[in-house]
N, C-alpha and C positions, 0 to 999 in steps of 0.2 A: 553596619547594616545587619550582620548576622545576629548580634546580640539584641538589637531592637526587635527582630523577628522572633527570637526565642522568648523574649520578655513580653511578646505580644503588644509592644508599643508601636509596631509597624505591621502592615498587612501585606501578604503576597497575593498577586493577581495572576491568573492564567487567562490569556486572551485566545479564544478559539477552543471549543470544548468537544472536539471530535474524537477520533480513535486515539490521538496522541494527547490532546489537552486534558480530557476528562480524567484519565488514569493519573496523570501528573498532579492535577488539582486535588483529587481525593487523597492521594498519597501524602502530599504536603499538609492537607487539612487534618491529618492525624497528629501532626506535630505543631502546626502553626495556624494562625487565623488567615483564612483564604477567601478571596473573591473570585468566583468563576464567571467570566464574561464571555458572552456570545451574542452575535447580532440577530440570531434567529429566535424570536420569542416563543415559538412552538417547542423548540428544543429546551429552552430555559424552563418552560412550564413542566415538561416531562421530568427534567432533572430535579426540580423542586419537589417532585413526588417520589424521588428515589428511583427513577427509571432512566436507564442508559438508552438514548435514542439509537445508538449504534449496535445495540444488542450484544455488546461484548462483556459487560459487567453485570453481576447479580445485584439485586437490591441491597444485599448485605454489605456491598462495597461502600455504600453511602453512610452506613451506621458509624457513629462515633466520630464524625467529621465536623470540624468547625469551619463551615463553608457557606457562603451566600451566593446563590446563582442569580445573575442579573444581566440586563442589557442596558443598564443606566450608566451614563458617564459620571453622574454625580456620585454614585456608589463606587465606581472604578477609581475615582479620584482619591479615595481614602487609602489606596495602596501605595507602597513605596518601592516594591520589588515586583517588576512586571516580567512575565514569561510569555512570549509569543509562540503559539503553536497552531497557526493557521495553515491550510493546505497551500502547496506551491505546484500547481499542475502545468501542463503545456497546452497550447492551443491546437487547432486542427492542422497546423503546419509544423507541429513539434517545436514551437518557439516558446520559451519560458513565459508563463503568465504570472507576472508579479503583482497583479491587481490585489489579491487577498493580503499579501504581506505589506504592500504599500498602504492599503486601507487601514491595516492594523497599526502601522507606523503613524498614520494620521491621527488615529484614535489616541495613541500614546502621546503624541504631540499636544493634544488638547488637555491632557491631565498630568503630565510629568512635572515634577518639581525639583528644585535643587536638592542634590544629595540622593536622588532616586537611582535605582538600578533597572536596566532593561536588558533582558537576555532573550535572544532568538533561538528557537528550536527548529523552525521550519527549514527544510532542505533547500539550499540555494547554492549558486556557484561561488567560488572563492572571490571575495571582495564585495559581494552584494550587501552584506550587513553594513559595512562602513561606507560604501560608495553610493548605495541606492536607498537604504532605509534611514540611516542616521541623518542625512540632510533633510529628509521629510520631517523628522522629529524636531530638528533644530529650527527649521523655518516656522513651524506652527507654534513652538513653545517659546522661541526667542532665547533659548538656552544653548550652551555649547557642550558637546560631548566631551568626556574626559574631565574637563574642569568643573562643569556644573552637574552633569549626571554621568553615570558609568554605563558602559556597554559591554555585553558579553555574548558569547555564542556557545550553545551546548546542544549538539545534534541529537535529535530524537532517535531512539532505537526500539520503539514499540513494534511488536510483531503481532498483528491481529490474529486471533485464534490460538495463540501460543500461550498456554498456561504455565509453562516452565520457564521460558525466558521473558521475564517481566522487568518493569522499571527497576525494582529493587535488586534483581539478580544479575543485571548486565552492567559491566563497568561503564561509567558515564564519562564521556569526553567533555571537558569544560575549558573555556578560555575567557580572557578579559582584556580590556583596553589598556590596562597597566598592571603592574605586579600586585598592587593592593586590591584592585577589583577582582583579579584572578583568584586570590586567596579567599576573599569574602564569598564569591560565587561558588567556589569549590566547597567551602564549609556548609553553605546552604544546601547544596545537593547531597553532601555526605549525610545529611539528616535522614534522607529517604532511600539512598542507594547503598544497600548493604555490601555490594560487591566492590564499592570504592569508586574513586574518580581518577581520571587521567588528566593532568594539567597540560594542555597544549600550549606551545610557546606563543601563539598568536591566534587571533580570530580567524584569519585566512587559513591557517593550518587546520583548525577544527572544521571549518567549512569544507575544505578539500578532503579531509579524512572521511567525512560523511558521504560525500558524493562518490568516492571511489569504492566504498563498501558495496554499493549496489551496482556500480559499473563493472566491478570484478565479477559479481554473480551473473550479471547479464551476459558478459562475454563467455563465461564458462557454460552457461545454458545454451548460448548460441552455438558453441562448439558441439555440444551434445545433439542439438537439433540438426546441425549439418551432417554429423555422423549418422544420425537416424535416417536422413534422406539417402545417404550413400549406401548404408547397410540394407535399406529396403530394396534398393536396386539389385543387391546381391542375395536377396532372400535370406537375410540374417536378422535375427531378433536382437535389437539394440540392447534391451534390458539384460539379455543373457550375456552379451558382450561385456556390459558394464559390471555385471556380477562377477565374471571371470577376472576382468582387469582390476576389480576392487580388492582382490586378494593380495595385491602388492601394497606394502605399508604406506607408500607416499602417493598413491593414486587418489585424486580428489573426486569424491562421490557426488557428482552432479547428474541430473537426469534431464531428458528432453521434455518439452511440454509447451503449452501456451504461456507467454510471459506478459501478464497484465498487471493490474493493481496500480497503486499510487506511488510506488517506490522504484522497483527494478525496471519497469517499463517506461519510467518518466525521468528519473534522476540523471541518466547518462546524457540526455539532451541538454541539461543545464550546463554540463561540463563542455560538451561539443559547441554549444552556443558561445560560451566564453572564449573557448579556443579560437573559434572562427572570428570573433571580434578582435582577437589579437593577431589575426592573419595566419592561423594554423588550421589545416583541415585534418581533423582527428579520424583518420581512415579506418583504423582497427575498430575503434568504438562504434563508428557509424556502420561498419560492415556487420558487426554483431547485432546492432539494432535492426538492420535491414532483414537479416535472417529471421530474427524472432518475430518481427512484425508481419512477415510473410507466411508464418506457420499456419495461421488460420485458413488462408487460401489453399495451402498445400493439403490440409486435412480434408477440406470440403471437396477438393478435386479428386482425392483418393476415393472418397465415398461415392461421388457421382460416377466415376469410372467403373466402380463395382456395379452400380445400379444399371448402367448402360450395358455392361457385359452380360448381366444376368436377366434383364427384362427389356432393356432398351426404351422403356416408357418412363422418361424422367418426370414429365409433367404430372403424371398420376402417382408418382412415388411418394412415400411418406417416410420421414426420418424423425426419430426421437433423439433429442439432445438432453442428456442428463447432466445437470450442473450448469448454472449461469453465473455464479460468483467468480471472482478472479482467483480464488484459492479455496482449499477445503475447509469446511466447518466454520465459515464466516458468512455474514449477510452482505458483505461489501461487494458492490458491483462496479465500483469505479474502475474505469479503463479495463473492463473485462474483455478479453480477447474472444470469449465465447460469443459475444455479440458479432464479432467479425466472421466467425464460423457460420452463424445463422444468416448473416447478410450474404455471404458467399454462396451458401446453399440456395437461398432464395433467388439469387441472380441466375441460377440454372433452372429456375421454376420448380424446384423441389418444394413439397409441402412439409413444413417443419413444425413439430411440437417441441416445446421446451418445458422441463420440469426441474424444480430445485426445492429442497426442504428448508432452505435458509433465506433465499432471495425474496424480495417483495415484488409482487407482480406489477403493482402500480408504478413503482420506481423504475422497473425495467421498461415499462411502456413509455414512461416520460423520457427516459434517457436514451433508449435504443429503438423504440417503436414496436416492440413485441411484448406479449404477456405470457404468463405461465398457464399451462393447461390445468384445469381442475382435476382431471383424471386422464391418465395415459390410456392410449388405445391399444389395438391389436394389429397384427399383420404389417408391422413396419418393415420397410426394405433395408433399413440400417438403424442402429442405435450407436450414438457417439457418447461415450462416458468421458467427460472433460476434466473433472476434478474428483479426487478420491474422498468425497464426503463419507463420514462414518456410516451413514445409512446405506451406502452402496457397497461397503466392504464385504457383506455377507451374501450378496446376490450370487446366484450360481447359474450353471448352464440351463437348468430347467426353467428358471425365471426368464432368461432371455429367449429361450425357445418358445415360451408361452406368449410372448408379445411380438414375435417376428415371423416373417415368412421363412420357409425352409432354406431359401438361398440368400438369406439376409447376411449383412456384415455387422459384426460387433467391433466397433472402433474404440479401443481401450487406450486412451492417450497416455495414461500413467502406468500401464502395465500391471494393473491390480488383479486381472483375471488370467494372467499368463498360465497356460497349461490347464485351465479350468473350462474353457469353452471348446466343446468337441462336436456339437451338432449344428453349428453355424460357422461361417467364415470368420476367422479371428484376425484382427490386424491391430498393431500398436505402433507407436512412434519408436 
């Protein structure tokens, strides 16, 4: 397979062209002949014009690439090496939603041929690829995995907004259904991953490796958030504590904050779901999830308490929320916990304005029911800075004083204005 791809006698296809799929497709398209497949024709039209619908890549990223963007099964059928990079979210009950990955498997089942390779990159629980996805392909294609077509798993490690840790610079974990497929898959990925690849012993090991990466981060952030709550009761600044503790060589430098997005706030539920199916209650992981999911309500409560203590008139109070995306310097609003902060504030009848230099107002309204203000106002009772967008880093005490009442609170969730706010009440996690 590797040699066929190199000689351009075979094409590689990427199914799902979002934050993960598009960078992968373009990277491979500099080395191979690639088909970029997505079910959204509007996104396809933008990419055909050299525009990244996710606003992550510059138009120059499309230059020099041998790639065809399509939503046609007939075009997709020309490929022999398929990479699945569709999202794997959870539903409103935090149960894994496998619909996208199952639909992608159905698509592959309609086009896969003998000798083809199928590699999943979507984050799933251990066993999902072989137990949930492969049977779908087999049923529709009439082919058998391993003997007729090969299966692999290579977890994505794309970090939105991060220009340093990219596909090429992060070691890639790869796995295959047998020794031969593992080696072929590894060689294909080595074409674009300069940092090299790690050959996992099995597909399940690769799936598990991916899911614990974000579970580990989630638990460490949960610890920081719980410490923040405790230290707040003691009137101690958490970021000063972390700065002091961080002088020890083996102290892990995590920070408190809202935990959203499509990875850290989601992936642990895939693992706990599978554990529960096996009869085990993952207490520690779920405890961390509970702490992180409740931080939005905690922030809203602190702000409302301040308003009550200083004016008592909550219904006429006005709060500005700066930042609506799930992290800094990206337009991604998926699973943004800022939406939970807004919802919690509104449950207290607070009047809330939201602004963000990256988020799309229409997307926010469609997803969460609120829009961005075109211009921020004056005389706010509180300002909540949720994410450290680069546009916010240079703001100072004078700026916040100019848009707030004298007794207003500046809630700085990431501690970027520590020791800089003197004319307003300052609070951080």
